[in-house]
Every structure is written in C-alpha cells, then in structure tokens.
C-alpha positions, 0 to 999 in steps of 0.5 A, a space after each residue: 204614492 202607489 198606483 191605483 190599480 183596478 181589479 182583476 177581470 174575473 172572466 179573463 183566465 190570466 187575471 188581466 188587470 192593465 194593458 199598457 206600455 208604462 213600465 217604470 220602476 215605480 209602476 213595477 214596485 207598486 204592482 207587486 206590493 198589490 199582488 200584481 206583476 207584468 207578463 209581456 209576450 216578448 214583443 217590444 212593440 205590444 202593450 204589457 199585460 199586468 196580471 193578478 192570476 186566479 191561482 198563484 203558485 207558493 212555496 211554504 217553507 214548512 212544506 219544503 221537500 228535498 228529493 233524494 236527487 237534489 240532496 245528492 246535487 248539494 253534496 256533489 256541488 258543495 264547492 259552489 259559493 252562493 251570493 246575494 245581490 252580487 250580480 244582479 245585472 248578469 243573473 237577469 240577463 242570463 235568465 233572458 237568454 235561458 232556453 224554455 222548452 215550449 216557448 218561443 223567445 222570452 218575456 224578459 225583454 231589454 225594456 224589462 231588463 232595464 227596469 228590473 235593474 233600475 228596480 234593484 238599484 233602489 233596493 226592490 229587486 234582488 238576486 241569488 248567485 251560484 259561483 263556481 270559482 269565478 264563474 257565474 253558473 246559476 242564478 234567480 231573481 225576483 221582487 221583494 213585495 213588502 215582506 214577500 219575495 216574488 220569485 221571476 226567473 231562474 237559470 243554470 249552466 250546470 244541472 241543478 244550479 237554480 235549484 240550489 240557488 232556490 234553497 239558499 234563497 229559502 234559508 235566507 228568507 227563513 232566517 228573516 222570518 219569512 214562512 213562504 215564497 211567491 213562485 207565480 206559476 207551478 212547474 213540475 220541479 217546483 211542485 216536486 219541492 213541495 209548491 202549491 197553488 192558492 186561490 188569488 183571494 188567499 194569496 192576497 190575504 196572505 201577502 197583506 198579512 205579511 206586509 203588516 209584519 213589515 219583515 226586513 228580507 234583504 239588508 
C-alpha cells in the first residue's frame, strides 16, 4: 500500500512534506509516484527532508535543443557505447563521488545508495551508462514514477559524457511514448538543452496524466 503523504508546506521554499529517518525502498517508490523526493543534507544522523518543490524543472522532448558544441561532442565521442541498467550500483556510487561546484560533500549518502540499489533491484530505479571500451566514463540514474522518469544525478569522467547519456535516455523514453523528463532542478547546461521550470500544481497534474497512460518505460 502506498504511503499517505501530507501536502507540501506552502510557506516552505523547498516544499517540505516530511522530515524523518524512514528511507525505505517502499517509501522512496511511493514518494516519487506522488511527486515527492528525498533531499538529505549528507549528514548521516540528520533527518531526511522529503520535498515537493514549488517549482519543478522538466525537459519536454519537443523542446529539446542540441547546441552546436554538443552536436560536435556527439560526433567526437561516437565511439562510446551506451547501455541501460548494466551498472546501476557503479553509476550511483560514481555520482556520490562527483565534485559539485558550490556544494560541500554529497546528498547521496551510503544509506541513499543502499536504498536506491534496492529500488533498482525491484525495477523502480534505472541507470544509463556510457562506456569507452570496458571503462565506465559517464552515467546517470533516476527513478521511474509510473510513466515519468525522474532524473536524480549524473557523473562524467570525459567532457560531455553525462550530456550524451541524457540524450540517450531521452531517445529511449521517446521510443516508449514519453514526452517529457523530470529533472527536478534547473541548471544552466540543462536550460541550454531546452529545460524549463513549471509550477508544482502543473507538474503534479502532468505526473498524474502520464500515470494514467500506464507507459512501460523500461523492460
């Protein structure tokens, strides 16, 4: 049975829904299906904020724009091999170690890694991998929220690798009937690809509409 979540606090700038230590696979799956995600501060003893932000970043595939530099990178890196769900654990661990300008540490704690790996084993979390030979050079992971993919984090060891993983994901989702991707927070490089923010009510309405379509995004 899905968890019953309270409504987000309208006075909170992050849309706080709950604050607890209950990071279980069942709770994670239930949260994403209701437009909520955990946003820990990285401290293992601090409670986890579960949020549904007032504004949400999405990437509509009809608005996807490839800057010239990315088109050049795709040609330059044409030798890369892309896979889906071949190395979820390695991808999320690499994301947890990725340097993030302006941030101290990572929100992807060992507890988060363990929980999301279990969600993956249950078919609810997925990864995209980029390989140079046998070397994992970039990737991203996220959670399937019932017809909508919610991207969580990316990493790269080669320039533009994670962006190409995102393009591979977009092509995969489009082929299965999806029309947009939840990217949670708007960053400059995602905005350059055509991503934009929408109000919470619009996001939740879009999420519910996609869930009614019952798309099968992954095998």
